[in-house]
C-alpha positions, 0 to 999 in steps of 0.5 A: 652497442656491445653484445653484453649484459643489458641493465633494465631499471623499472622506474616505479619500484626501483628494481634493476634487472640485469638481462643477458643481452638486448634481445632478452628485454622484450621477454622481461619488460612488457611493451605497454610498460616500456611505452609508458616509460616505466623502464630505462635501459642501459647497455653493458657500457652504461650508455642509455638504450632507446626502445624502438617499436615495430608499429605493425605488431607493437614489439620493440628492440633496443638501440643506442641512444646517443642523444640522451647523454644525461641518463647513464646507468651510474646516474640512476644507481642511487635510485635502485631498491633491489637488483634482480640478476645472476651472479656476479651481478646480483647485488647493488654493491656488485653492480656499483663495483662493476660500474666503477671498474668499467670507469663509467662513473661521472662525479 
C-alpha cells in the first residue's frame, strides 16, 4: 500500500473524507461505524482497503484488500455528496481530476 492519502467514503451520507494517511483513519472514522460497514476505504492508488480489527481492544488498521477488485474509488465517486479534504483535494472535481490523472478510471 502506498504511504499517500487515504479516501474514506461514508456510505450513509455520501461524504468522501480525504485523510493524510492510513494511520489517520481510526481517529476520523469510529471503530463501531467501521464494524457496521458505514465506511469504505481506498488507498492513494484507488484500490480498496480493508479494516483489520485488533480484537483485544477494538482498534483497527487498514490493509490492502486484493480480493475486492469491484470496489475501487472511481466506482463510488458518483455517490459522493460532499468532499471533506484539504487543498488540492477539497472538491469532487479535484478528486475526479486526480483519479483521471492517476489513470484509474475503468469505464
